C-alpha positions in Angstrom: 102.9 97.0 83.4 100.8 100.1 83.0 98.5 100.3 79.9 97.0 103.6 78.8 94.0 103.4 76.5 92.1 105.7 74.2 89.3 107.3 76.2 86.6 106.3 73.6 87.7 103.3 71.7 89.7 101.6 74.4 92.5 100.7 72.1 96.0 100.7 73.6 97.9 103.9 73.2 100.9 103.2 75.3 102.3 100.5 77.5 105.1 101.0 80.0 107.0 98.5 82.2 106.3 100.2 85.5 104.1 99.5 88.5 102.4 103.0 88.7 102.3 106.3 86.8 103.3 108.4 89.8 106.8 109.6 89.0 106.8 108.0 85.6 108.8 109.4 82.7 106.4 110.1 79.9 108.3 112.9 78.4 107.2 113.7 74.9 104.8 110.8 74.7 101.9 110.9 72.3 98.8 110.5 74.6 96.1 112.1 72.5 92.6 111.2 73.8 94.2 109.1 76.6 92.0 107.7 79.3 93.8 108.9 82.5 90.6 109.3 84.5 91.6 109.5 88.2 95.2 108.6 87.4 97.9 109.2 90.0 100.5 111.2 87.9 102.0 112.9 90.9 105.6 113.8 90.2 105.3 112.4 86.7 107.7 113.7 84.0 105.5 114.8 81.1 107.3 117.7 79.4 106.2 118.1 75.8 103.8 115.2 76.1 100.8 115.5 73.8 97.7 115.2 76.0 95.3 116.7 73.5 91.8 115.6 74.3 93.0 113.4 77.2 90.6 112.6 80.0 92.4 113.7 83.2 89.3 114.1 85.3 90.2 113.7 88.9 93.8 113.0 88.1 96.5 113.8 90.7 99.1 115.9 88.8 100.6 117.4 91.9 104.3 118.1 91.3 104.1 116.8 87.7 106.4 118.4 85.1 104.0 119.5 82.3 106.4 122.0 80.7 105.5 122.5 77.1 102.8 119.8 77.2 99.8 120.1 74.9 96.6 120.2 76.9 94.4 121.3 74.1 90.8 120.1 74.8 92.0 118.1 77.8 89.5 117.5 80.6 91.2 118.3 83.9 87.9 118.6 85.9 88.7 118.0 89.5 92.4 117.5 88.8 95.0 118.4 91.5 97.6 120.8 90.0 99.4 121.9 93.1 103.1 122.4 92.4 102.7 121.1 88.8 105.0 122.9 86.4 102.9 124.3 83.5 105.5 126.6 82.0 105.0 127.0 78.3 102.2 124.4 78.3 99.4 124.9 75.6 95.8 125.3 76.8 93.0 125.6 74.3 89.4 124.8 75.2 90.8 123.0 78.3 88.5 122.2 81.1 89.9 123.3 84.5 86.7 123.2 86.4 86.9 122.2 90.1 90.7 122.0 89.9 92.5 121.9 93.2 95.7 123.9 93.6 95.7 125.6 90.3 97.0 128.8 92.0 99.9 126.7 93.3 101.0 125.5 89.9 104.2 127.0 88.6 104.7 128.7 85.2 101.1 130.0 84.8 102.3 133.3 83.4 104.0 131.5 80.5 101.1 129.2 79.6 100.2 129.6 75.9 96.5 130.0 75.4 95.4 129.3 71.9 91.7 129.6 72.7 89.7 130.3 75.9 89.5 127.6 78.5 86.9 126.8 81.2 87.9 127.5 84.8 84.5 127.3 86.5 83.4 129.0 89.7 84.9 126.5 92.1 88.3 126.8 90.6 88.1 130.6 90.5 86.8 130.8 94.1 89.7 128.6 95.3 92.5 130.1 93.1 91.7 133.6 91.9 94.0 135.3 94.3 97.0 133.4 93.0 96.3 133.4 89.3 98.2 135.9 87.2 96.2 138.4 85.1 98.0 137.1 82.0 96.7 133.6 82.7 93.2 134.8 83.2 93.3 136.9 80.1 94.5 134.0 78.1 91.7 131.8 79.5 89.2 134.3 78.0 88.5 136.9 80.7 88.6 140.6 80.0 90.3 143.1 82.4 86.9 144.2 83.8 85.9 140.6 84.4 89.2 139.9 86.2 88.6 142.9 88.5 85.1 141.7 89.2 86.2 138.1 89.9 88.9 139.3 92.3 86.4 141.4 94.1 83.7 138.7 94.1 85.9 135.9 95.4 87.6 137.9 98.1 91.0 138.8 96.7 92.7 141.7 98.4 92.0 143.7 95.2 95.6 143.6 93.9 96.1 142.4 90.3 98.6 139.7 89.6 100.6 140.8 86.6 103.3 138.2 86.7 
């Protein structure tokens, strides 16, 4: 049995009869302010899950299906997003600092940005060349800032308009 708790109060938010969260079907689950610190959610099925305010610091979300998920105010600091599907996910004040593989996530051009999010220098340094301009604009960067970031972090100078 896996128990997911509230990241501040510790109260139980969700229990599921499985051995691990990797590959788990959590589609549409209400996991607001969930404590998923360091969780292995690789390959997890999380479309339309509400992860608003969730602590996903250091979580492995590689290959996870996050289509349409609400990641408003979620902390994904140090999370692995390689091959995660973020199509139509909602980001707003989301912390994507030190994320591994953000540029390898799918669906970035269709992410809905309701407010800016934090990417951080390490994420930008590792991922800028693979991030679409539309994603960066939604995260709060201007066209001039995007050009500067691409030049600064060694992109070949081409914009990603996808």
